[in-house]
N, C-alpha and C positions, 0 to 999 in steps of 0.2 A: 254948382248944379244942385237943384233941390231933390229931395228924396223921391217925391212923386215922379218926376221925369226919369230918374234913374230906374225906378221899378217898372215903369211903362216901357221904357227902352229895352230892359232885360226880358220882360214878358213877350214883347214883339220878336225879339231875337229867338227865344225858345220856341215860340209858335211857329215861326218860319223854319226853324231847323226840324221841328217835328214834322211839319207839312212836307218839306222837301226830302226827308228821310224816307217817306213812303214811295218816292220816285226812284230812289237808288236801288240798284240790284244788290242781291246778297252776295257775300264773299263766295268765290268758287270753291267747291270741295270735291276735287277729283282724285285725291290720293288713294283712297280705298279702291275706286274703280280702276286706276292705273295698275294697281296690284293684281288685278284678275287677268292680266295678259297684255299682249301688245294692243294698240289701239286699232289696228286694221287686221283683217282676216288674212292669215298667212299659214306657214308651216305648222304652227302650234295651235291651230284651230281645234277646239274640242267638239266632237260630235255630240248631238243631243236629239231628243224627240222633235220631229218636224223636218229634219234634214232628209233629203233624198239623195242617195248615193248611187253612182254608176259603178257597178262591180263588173270587172272583166276577168274572166278565167280563161287564159289562153288555151286554145285547142278544145274548149267546151263551150260552144256557142249557146247550147241549151241553158247553161247556168249564167251567162252573161246577160244582165239585165239592169234596170233601175229599181232599187229597193228603198222603201220609205222606213225610217227609223221610228218604231212605235213608241208608245207611252212608257214602256218599260226599258227603252234604250236598246232594243234588239232589232235586227233585220232577219227575215225568215227566207232562207234560200232552199231550193229544191235539194233533196238528198240529205242535207245535213241538219235542216231545221233552223231554229232560232240561234243567232250568234250575237252576244253582247258587244256593242260598239260604243255606247254612250260613254263620255268621258275620255275617250281615247282620240288619237289622231286618225287620219286615213291610212297612214302606214301601219299603224297598230291593228286597225281593222282588217287590212289585207293579210297581215301575219296570223290573225286569229282564224280567218276564213281558210288560209292555206293549212293550218294545223288541223282543222276539222276535216278538210277534204283529204288529207293525208292518212286519216284514220280508216282506210279501206275503200275509199271511193275513187280517188285519183292518185296515180303513182308519184308524179312529181309536179304538184300543182304550182302555177305561177299566176298570181292574183294581183290585180291593180284595183284600187278604189279611189275614186274622186268624188267630190261633192258636185252633184248635178244641179240641185236647187237648195240654197240655204233656207233655214227656218225663217219665218216672218219676224218682223219687228212690230211693235205696237206704239201707237201715239195717241195721247189723250189730252184733255183739257181744252185750252183756248185755241183750237185749230178749226178750220172750216169743217173738215170731214175726219172725225176721229176714227180710229179702228185699227185693223190688222193689215199690213201691207208687205209685199215681197221685199226681201232685202236686196239692195243693190250694192255691188262691191265698191268700196271707197267712199261710201256716204258719210255725211256728218249730220248733226242735229238740224242744221239749216236745210239740207236737202230733204230730210225727213219731213220738215214742215211743209216744203214745196210739194212734196208727194201727196200730203194730206190736204192739198188745195190752199195752203197759206194760213196766215194767222186770223184768229177771230178779232173782232173789234176791240176787245178788252185785254188782249194778249200782252204779257211781258215779253218783249221782243229781243232781249239781250241775254237771256239765260233760260235754262230748263232743268228739270229734275230727271235724271236718268237712273234707271234701276237695271241691274244685270246679275246673272248668276255667277257667284264666285265660288271658290273652293269650299267654303264653309256656309254658304247660303246666299241669300239675296243681299246685294250691296247697292246702296243709293248715294248720289251726290249731286250737287248743284254744278252744272257745267255750262260752259260758253256755247254759243250757237255753232262754233267751229269744231267742236269735239266730235271725234269719230264714234260712229254707231256700229255695233256688232249685231249679228243675227241673234234674235231672241230678246234684245233690249226692249224696255218699256220706257217711253219718253212722255213726261207730263209737262205741258206748257202752262205755266201759271198765269193767274190773272193779276194784271197790274192794279194799283190802288188808285191811280189818278189818270 
């Protein structure tokens, strides 16, 4: 085989590899996201700004209501004022409210707290209608794309970049379309090259 044919063949192979490399998805990187908690919303769900909580104080109908968690991570109840709930669970929020009520307002308070409405998730990039949407329990990146009216014409359809709040700050990773979404997550659907 002559040298020219060999070099031409190698150049064609390299060009084909580079061209097809743009079509391939990047490697999934979910390890840091997985460390932020379970993939679905459950007992370990951490409350944060944007959540709406149903607080039930047994025997005190005037205190039982739905309260929004404000930007400072607090809910404001009558009589006792603001109570810090961000970063804790619903059980911890109930104990904090009981402790405040016990300080001269209610003799033996019994409080139940449950999430009435989860904080929204955000989806950006190559989707038909990007924006903020209400969280739906059990959703994946794929269902988030469906809620945003589907993929845009140039969307990479087999992965997305997901960002969520972790214990030490924001954590991002490249995830498959079947990856579970949590309230407050931001999903970016990237543009494909070809």
